[in-house]
N, C-alpha and C positions, 0 to 999 in steps of 0.2 A: 310705258314708254308717252316721252312729252313731245307735243307738236309743237308746243311754245316756247320763246326762250322762257328765262327764269322772270325776268325782268315784265313782260308783254304779260304772263302768267300769274304776277304776283297785281300788278294794274286792273285788269280785268276784273282778279277775283273782290279786290275792293272795290271799284266803281259794283258790281253785280251784292255785293250786300248791305253793301249803303243803298241802294233802290230796291233790295227787297222788305230790307226793315226801315222805311218810310215810316212812320206817325202818321194814322190819320184821324179826320176826328168822324166822332163815331153821333147819330144822328138820334136825336130824342124821339120818345112815343111819348104820344100821350097816356094820361096817367091812368085815368077810365079805358081807353082803349086798352092799355098791358092787363089790367084786371081781364078784363076778359075776356084777353086770347089768352089767359094764363089758367081763368076760371074753366077755357072749355077742354084748355089742353092737358089739366093737371091731370086725370084717368092713361094720359095714354106718358105722360113721364112717371107716375104709381109702378106702370110698368115693366116700363126700359128699368124703374132704382130694383125694380125683383129681379129683373134681368143678370141688373152691372151685380147686383149685392150691394148697391148703393142707396148714399141718401140722398141721391139727390132731389126731394120736394123741397129737405135742409139747406141743400146746397145751392136752389134757387132758386128760390124764397117764397116756394108755394105755401106754406106754414105761414107765410105773413098775408094772404090776400083776405 
């Protein structure tokens, strides 16, 4: 059941799609801090990888620290 005329629905869905798909700038993190955090959380990532049966260590770059 439609509550809006088709042209209004099309207009609103187009605006909503444009609003929700905007790209944002990503913040950069200090390389040293990133390495510290990766070393700290590597055991948890390894446990999660076992649960998911995926190689998250390689996928997420933990093998490069």
